[in-house]
C-alpha positions in Angstrom: 186.4 78.3 150.5 182.9 78.9 149.5 182.4 82.4 148.2 178.7 81.7 147.5 176.1 83.6 149.6 173.9 81.3 151.4 170.1 81.8 152.2 169.2 82.1 155.9 165.7 81.1 157.0 164.5 81.9 160.4 161.4 80.2 161.6 159.8 81.1 165.1 156.9 80.2 167.2 155.6 81.6 170.4 152.5 81.8 172.6 150.6 85.1 172.3 150.9 87.2 175.5 147.9 88.2 177.5 148.9 91.8 177.1 148.0 91.6 173.3 144.3 92.4 172.7 142.3 89.9 170.8 140.5 91.5 168.0 136.8 90.9 167.3 133.8 89.7 169.4 134.4 87.0 172.0 132.1 84.5 170.3 131.9 82.0 173.2 130.8 84.9 175.4 128.0 85.8 172.8 127.0 82.1 172.6 126.7 81.8 176.5 124.6 85.0 176.4 122.2 83.8 174.0 122.0 80.2 175.2 121.7 81.4 178.8 118.9 83.7 177.9 117.1 81.0 176.1 117.5 78.7 179.1 116.0 81.3 181.4 113.1 81.8 178.9 112.7 77.9 179.4 112.7 78.3 183.2 110.2 81.2 183.1 107.7 79.7 180.6 106.5 76.3 181.6 105.6 75.1 178.2 109.0 75.8 176.9 111.0 72.8 177.7 113.0 71.8 174.7 116.7 72.4 175.7 118.1 70.8 172.7 116.2 73.0 170.3 117.2 76.0 172.4 120.8 75.1 172.2 120.8 74.9 168.4 118.7 78.1 168.1 121.4 79.9 170.3 123.9 78.4 168.1 122.2 79.6 164.9 121.7 83.1 166.3 125.3 83.4 167.2 126.4 82.4 163.7 124.1 85.0 162.3 125.4 87.6 164.6 128.9 86.7 163.4 128.0 87.2 159.9 126.1 90.5 160.8 129.3 91.8 162.3 131.7 90.4 159.7 130.0 90.4 156.3 132.8 88.5 154.8 132.0 85.4 156.9 129.4 84.2 154.4 129.6 80.6 155.8 128.4 81.9 159.0 125.3 83.3 157.1 124.5 80.0 155.6 125.1 77.9 158.7 123.3 80.4 160.9 120.2 80.6 158.8 120.0 76.7 158.3 120.8 75.8 161.9 118.3 78.4 163.1 115.7 77.1 160.7 116.2 73.5 161.9 115.8 74.7 165.6 112.9 76.9 165.2 110.2 74.5 164.9 111.1 72.8 168.2 111.2 76.1 169.9 107.9 77.2 168.4 106.1 74.0 169.2 107.6 74.1 172.8 106.1 77.7 173.2 102.8 76.5 171.6 102.9 79.1 169.2 102.3 76.8 166.2 102.6 73.1 165.3 101.8 70.9 162.5 103.3 69.2 159.5 105.3 71.3 157.1 106.6 73.7 159.8 110.1 72.5 159.5 110.0 72.6 155.7 108.5 76.2 156.0 111.3 77.2 158.3 114.0 76.0 155.9 112.2 77.8 152.9 112.3 81.0 155.0 116.0 80.6 155.8 117.0 80.1 152.0 114.7 83.2 151.2 116.6 85.2 153.9 120.0 84.1 152.4 118.6 85.0 148.8 117.4 88.3 150.1 121.0 89.0 151.5 122.5 87.9 148.1 120.2 90.2 146.3 120.7 93.1 148.7 124.6 92.7 148.1 124.2 92.9 144.4 124.8 89.3 143.7 121.5 88.5 142.0 119.0 85.9 142.2 120.6 82.5 142.8 119.5 79.0 143.5 118.7 79.9 147.1 115.7 81.9 145.8 114.1 78.9 144.1 115.0 76.4 146.9 113.5 78.9 149.3 110.3 79.4 147.4 109.7 75.6 146.8 110.3 74.8 150.5 108.1 77.7 151.7 105.3 76.9 149.4 105.4 73.2 150.3 105.8 73.8 154.0 103.2 76.6 154.2 100.6 74.6 152.3 101.2 71.5 154.5 100.9 73.6 157.7 97.6 75.2 156.3 96.0 72.0 155.0 98.0 68.7 154.9 95.8 67.3 152.2 96.5 70.1 150.1 100.2 70.2 150.9 100.5 66.6 149.6 99.5 67.8 146.2 102.1 70.8 146.0 105.2 68.9 145.1 103.7 66.8 142.3 102.0 70.0 141.1 105.3 71.8 141.0 106.9 69.0 139.2 104.1 68.8 136.5 104.4 72.7 136.1 108.2 72.4 135.7 107.7 69.8 133.1 105.1 71.8 131.3 107.4 74.8 131.2 110.2 72.6 129.8 108.0 71.1 127.2 106.7 74.5 126.1 110.1 75.9 125.9 111.2 73.1 123.6 108.3 73.5 121.4 108.6 77.2 121.2 112.3 76.9 120.1 111.4 74.6 117.1 
């Protein structure tokens, strides 16, 4: 006879019952609420006719709301800020608030600056998001203000960065 103890493993799988409450916010409901509200805005304002931008703006807002309610969902912060920034120019142009070259770049710059502000407020310090945000905001803002001047910003930033690196190398010697 076998006097050795044997390990017993039990595996189970089941459907959750409807009597068990689900934790958290119903994200589909929140998305439908925001998306429906933006579609109503589209119907009430004749110049607001960009359903695609509205859909993605709603998605971005829901992702940001998810991050606001659950601060551990850092991916929702990044995705929400970037998706909202990509959709915002279409919505702003549809409402005739502002239009022009550089609006998308400016929006992305603001999104990265928002992410950087959240990082700084949480004690994480200044990260790469700050520098990307500043560069994009400066390029987009200058293109929006005057496209001729905006075309000089990126080469100017590259020259300034090169000068800083050269000066730093010379000071170390």
